[in-house]
C-alpha positions as CSV (number, residue, x, y, z in Angstrom):
1,M,70.3,-19.0,2.5
2,R,69.3,-19.3,6.1
3,F,68.9,-16.0,8.0
4,P,69.6,-16.2,11.8
5,L,66.8,-16.2,14.3
6,A,68.3,-12.9,15.6
7,L,67.3,-11.2,12.5
8,A,63.7,-12.3,13.0
9,L,63.7,-11.1,16.5
10,A,65.2,-7.7,15.5
11,T,62.5,-7.4,12.9
12,L,59.8,-7.9,15.5
13,L,61.3,-5.4,17.8
14,H,61.6,-2.9,15.0
15,A,58.0,-3.5,14.0
16,G,56.8,-2.6,17.5
17,A,58.7,0.7,17.6
18,A,58.1,2.2,14.2
19,P,55.5,2.6,11.4
20,A,55.5,-0.2,8.8
21,H,56.1,2.1,5.9
22,G,59.3,4.3,5.5
23,R,59.2,7.4,7.6
24,D,58.1,10.5,5.5
25,P,60.1,13.8,6.3
26,E,58.7,16.5,8.5
27,V,58.0,19.5,6.4
28,V,57.7,23.1,7.7
29,T,56.5,25.7,5.2
30,L,56.7,29.4,5.9
31,E,54.7,31.5,3.4
32,E,55.0,35.3,3.7
33,A,52.0,37.4,2.6
34,R,52.1,41.0,1.3
35,D,51.1,42.4,4.7
36,A,54.2,40.6,6.2
37,T,52.1,38.0,8.1
38,V,53.2,34.4,7.7
39,T,51.2,31.3,7.0
40,V,52.8,28.3,8.8
41,S,52.2,24.7,7.6
42,V,53.6,21.7,9.5
43,R,53.4,18.2,8.1
44,V,54.4,15.3,10.5
45,D,54.4,11.6,9.8
46,D,52.3,9.1,11.7
47,D,55.1,8.5,14.2
48,P,53.2,8.3,17.6
49,S,55.7,10.7,19.2
50,R,55.0,13.4,16.6
51,V,51.3,13.1,15.6
52,G,49.3,15.7,17.5
53,A,52.3,18.0,17.9
54,A,51.4,21.2,16.2
55,W,54.3,22.9,17.9
56,S,56.9,20.5,16.5
57,F,59.2,23.5,15.9
58,A,59.6,27.1,17.2
59,L,60.0,30.5,15.5
60,S,61.6,33.5,17.0
61,A,60.0,35.0,20.1
62,R,59.0,38.1,18.2
63,C,56.5,36.0,16.0
64,R,53.0,36.4,17.5
65,V,50.4,33.7,16.8
66,L,47.3,35.1,15.1
67,D,45.0,32.1,15.1
68,A,44.8,28.6,16.5
69,P,46.4,25.8,14.6
70,A,44.0,23.9,12.3
71,R,44.6,20.2,11.9
72,A,44.0,18.3,8.6
73,P,44.6,14.5,8.8
74,E,46.4,12.8,5.9
75,V,46.8,9.2,4.8
76,R,50.3,9.1,6.4
77,G,50.3,11.6,9.2
78,E,48.7,15.0,9.5
79,R,49.2,18.7,8.6
80,W,48.8,21.7,10.8
81,R,48.2,25.3,9.6
82,W,48.1,28.7,11.3
83,R,49.2,32.3,10.9
84,V,51.8,34.4,12.8
85,D,52.8,38.0,12.8
86,C,56.6,38.5,13.0
87,G,56.5,42.4,12.7
88,P,57.0,44.7,9.7
89,S,60.1,42.9,8.6
90,G,58.3,39.7,8.1
91,L,60.6,36.7,8.1
92,D,63.9,38.7,8.0
93,G,66.2,37.2,10.7
94,V,63.6,34.9,12.1
95,T,65.0,31.8,13.7
96,V,63.5,28.4,12.9
97,D,64.3,25.7,15.5
98,S,63.2,22.0,15.3
99,L,63.3,21.7,19.1
100,G,65.7,18.8,19.3
101,S,63.7,16.5,17.0
102,A,65.4,13.2,16.3
103,H,64.1,13.4,12.7
104,E,65.1,15.5,9.8
105,T,62.9,18.5,9.1
106,L,62.6,20.2,5.7
107,V,62.0,24.0,5.9
108,N,60.6,25.7,2.8
109,V,60.5,29.5,3.0
110,R,58.6,31.6,0.5
111,R,59.0,35.3,0.6
112,R,56.5,37.9,-0.5
113,D,58.8,39.0,-3.2
114,G,58.6,35.6,-4.9
115,S,61.9,34.3,-3.7
116,S,62.2,31.0,-1.9
117,L,64.6,28.9,0.2
118,A,64.8,25.3,1.2
119,R,66.9,23.9,4.1
120,T,67.1,20.6,6.0
121,L,67.4,20.7,9.8
122,R,69.1,17.8,11.5
123,P,69.8,16.8,15.1
124,S,73.3,18.0,14.6
125,A,72.2,21.4,13.2
126,P,68.6,21.9,14.5
127,A,68.1,25.6,13.8
128,M,68.5,28.1,11.0
129,V,68.0,31.9,10.6
130,V,66.1,33.2,7.6
131,P,68.4,35.6,5.6
132,D,67.2,39.0,4.6
133,A,67.5,38.2,0.9
134,L,66.9,34.9,-0.7
135,S,68.0,35.8,-4.3
136,A,71.0,33.5,-4.1
137,P,70.1,29.9,-4.6
138,A,71.5,27.3,-2.3
139,P,74.5,25.3,-3.7
140,W,73.3,22.2,-5.5
141,W,75.2,19.9,-3.2
142,I,73.3,21.1,-0.2
143,T,70.0,20.1,-1.8
144,A,71.5,16.9,-3.1
145,R,72.8,15.9,0.4
146,G,69.4,16.6,2.0
147,F,67.6,14.4,-0.4
148,V,70.2,11.6,-0.3
149,S,69.8,11.6,3.4
150,L,66.0,11.4,3.1
151,G,66.2,8.5,0.7
152,V,68.5,6.6,3.1
153,S,66.2,7.3,6.0
154,H,63.0,6.4,4.2
155,L,64.3,2.9,3.2
156,A,66.1,2.3,6.6
157,T,62.9,3.1,8.5
158,G,60.5,1.3,6.1
159,L,59.9,-2.2,7.6
160,D,57.6,-3.2,4.7
161,H,60.4,-2.5,2.1
162,L,63.0,-4.2,4.3
163,L,60.8,-7.3,4.7
164,F,60.2,-7.5,1.0
165,L,63.9,-7.5,0.3
166,A,64.5,-10.2,3.0
167,L,61.9,-12.4,1.5
168,L,63.3,-11.9,-2.0
169,L,66.8,-13.0,-0.8
170,V,65.2,-16.1,0.9
171,R,63.0,-16.9,-2.1
172,V,65.8,-16.8,-4.7
173,R,68.4,-19.5,-4.0
174,S,71.7,-18.5,-5.6
175,W,73.6,-15.3,-5.3
176,R,73.8,-14.8,-9.0
177,R,70.1,-15.1,-9.3
178,R,69.6,-12.9,-6.2
179,A,71.8,-10.1,-7.9
180,V,69.5,-10.3,-10.9
181,A,66.3,-10.3,-8.8
182,V,67.4,-7.3,-6.7
183,S,68.5,-5.4,-9.9
184,S,65.1,-6.1,-11.4
185,F,63.3,-4.9,-8.3
186,T,65.5,-1.7,-8.3
187,A,64.7,-1.0,-12.0
188,G,61.0,-1.4,-11.3
189,H,60.8,0.9,-8.3
190,A,63.2,3.5,-10.0
191,L,60.8,3.6,-13.0
192,T,57.6,4.4,-11.1
193,L,59.4,6.7,-8.7
194,C,60.6,8.8,-11.6
195,V,57.2,8.9,-13.4
196,A,55.2,9.6,-10.2
197,A,57.6,12.2,-8.9
198,L,57.9,14.1,-12.2
199,T,54.2,14.1,-13.2
200,T,51.0,15.3,-11.7
201,V,49.1,12.1,-12.2
202,P,47.1,11.5,-9.0
203,V,48.0,8.3,-7.1
204,S,46.1,7.1,-4.1
205,A,48.5,6.8,-1.2
206,A,46.1,4.5,0.7
207,L,45.8,2.1,-2.3
208,V,49.6,2.0,-2.8
209,E,50.1,1.1,0.9
210,A,47.6,-1.7,0.5
211,L,49.3,-3.0,-2.6
212,I,52.7,-2.9,-0.9
213,A,51.4,-5.0,2.0
214,G,49.8,-7.4,-0.6
215,S,53.2,-7.8,-2.3
216,I,54.8,-8.9,0.9
217,W,52.0,-11.4,1.7
218,L,52.1,-12.9,-1.8
219,L,55.8,-13.2,-1.8
220,A,55.8,-14.8,1.7
221,A,53.2,-17.3,0.6
222,D,55.2,-18.2,-2.5
223,T,58.5,-18.4,-0.4
224,W,56.9,-20.7,2.1
225,R,55.8,-23.0,-0.7
226,S,59.2,-23.0,-2.2
227,L,60.8,-23.8,1.2
228,S,58.4,-26.7,1.7
229,E,59.5,-28.3,-1.6
230,G,63.1,-28.4,-0.4
231,D,66.4,-27.5,-2.0
232,G,66.3,-30.4,-4.4
233,V,63.4,-28.9,-6.4
234,P,64.5,-26.5,-9.3
235,D,63.8,-22.9,-8.5
236,R,61.1,-21.9,-10.9
237,V,60.6,-18.3,-9.9
238,N,60.9,-15.7,-12.8
239,I,63.8,-13.6,-11.4
240,W,63.0,-10.7,-13.8
241,A,59.2,-10.4,-13.9
242,L,58.2,-11.0,-10.4
243,P,60.6,-8.5,-8.6
244,A,60.1,-5.9,-11.4
245,A,56.3,-6.1,-11.0
246,F,56.5,-5.7,-7.2
247,G,59.2,-3.0,-7.7
248,L,56.7,-0.9,-9.7
249,V,54.4,-0.9,-6.7
250,H,57.1,-0.1,-4.1
251,G,58.3,2.8,-6.4
252,L,54.9,4.5,-6.0
253,G,55.4,4.4,-2.2
254,F,58.8,6.0,-2.5
255,A,57.3,8.7,-4.8
256,G,54.7,9.5,-2.1
257,A,57.5,10.2,0.4
258,L,59.4,12.4,-2.1
259,R,56.3,14.4,-2.9
260,A,55.7,14.9,0.9
261,A,59.2,16.5,1.0
262,G,57.8,19.4,-1.0
263,M,60.1,19.6,-4.0
264,R,60.5,23.0,-5.7
265,S,60.0,23.2,-9.4
266,G,63.5,24.1,-10.2
267,E,65.0,21.2,-8.2
268,R,62.8,18.2,-9.2
269,V,65.4,16.4,-11.3
270,L,68.2,16.9,-8.7
271,A,65.9,16.0,-5.8
272,L,64.7,12.8,-7.6
273,A,68.2,11.6,-8.5
274,S,69.5,12.3,-5.0
275,F,66.5,10.7,-3.3
276,N,66.8,7.6,-5.5
277,L,70.5,7.4,-4.7
278,G,69.8,7.4,-1.1
279,I,67.3,4.6,-1.5
280,E,69.8,2.5,-3.5
281,L,72.6,3.0,-1.0
282,A,70.4,1.9,1.9
283,Q,69.1,-1.1,-0.1
284,L,72.7,-2.1,-1.0
285,A,73.7,-1.8,2.7
286,A,70.6,-4.0,3.7
287,V,71.5,-6.7,1.1
288,L,75.2,-6.8,2.1
289,S,74.2,-7.0,5.8
290,A,71.8,-9.8,5.1
291,A,74.5,-11.6,3.1
292,T,77.0,-11.3,5.9
293,L,74.5,-12.5,8.5
294,G,73.6,-15.5,6.3
295,R,77.3,-16.5,5.9
296,L,78.0,-16.2,9.6
297,A,74.9,-18.2,10.5
298,A,75.4,-21.0,7.9
299,G,74.5,-24.3,9.4
300,R,73.6,-22.8,12.8
301,W,69.9,-21.8,12.4
302,A,68.5,-24.0,9.7
303,S,65.0,-22.8,10.5
304,G,65.9,-19.1,10.1
305,A,64.5,-18.7,6.6
306,R,61.2,-20.3,7.7
307,V,61.0,-18.0,10.7
308,V,61.6,-14.9,8.6
309,T,59.1,-16.1,5.9
310,A,56.4,-16.9,8.5
311,L,56.8,-13.5,10.3
312,S,56.8,-11.7,7.1
313,G,53.6,-13.4,5.9
314,V,51.8,-12.6,9.2
315,A,53.0,-9.0,9.1
316,G,52.0,-8.7,5.4
317,G,48.6,-10.1,6.0
318,W,48.0,-7.9,9.1
319,W,49.1,-4.7,7.1
320,L,47.0,-5.7,4.2
321,T,43.9,-6.1,6.3
322,E,44.6,-2.9,8.2
323,R,45.2,-0.9,5.0
324,V,42.3,-2.3,3.0
325,V,40.0,-1.4,5.9
326,A,41.5,2.1,6.0
327,L,41.1,2.4,2.2
328,C,37.4,1.4,2.4
329,Q,36.7,3.8,5.2
330,G,38.5,6.6,3.6
């Protein structure tokens, strides 16, 4: 398969405009205390347009800030926390507005009576009003739709995951074997996503990011060797073991994004299934797009596969170095 040079150029443009990993959701948590004051927590990803923006959303004008926002850096982004006073009625009828953010924002509301509510704000519906009573849970399909969308967004904005998929399709030479390899990669990341999301086993996000970069660099090196041997040499790659092993690593990265979304205890299974479905839908779309481009470009850009492999190797090596340094410093 020979990818067109345009795909490589698009990859470079995307690399300059977005973080290498999939974008984690913005999460706003409003926790009401017994005295009706509210603790506000805002988590933003390391998107340059969002980092440093403590006021990445707005509450109703009646909410008065009690103390200055305190910033806590995280491996992938940062978290801000402060308190507000919205009056004796607390969060009743308070408007939460994402201020036109181009990203999705998860809003978690926890009332003083123990009830809770989760909603997803989108550019098409950027605001919500906290109801007076939260006893009635949201319909399951609203929660499912939100996490499917987050799964699609995470893979679609994750250049490292997309580059790995592109390399896998270049490395494996027949479409039958490619289908097996992608299925094996899917099984691997689905397994670790489930285990990491449903357990409390601590996983170092910095280490996972470094391992993902390493998987790209190693696959790029092996792919370059394979391309140098030529099409006449039998394809010796193990189409089950290699993609599955790397899939286990990428699944830990997906789990980190799901945890960042702030799943409630009663919706873990639904959130996990929906998020994973979103990832698989985006992955399928990426593979089909690559297949279409490959067929359209057949015989036109014979060096396309080498360009993609070389760029992926350079990107993987750069990310690996950058993330190992961050891991050692952290």
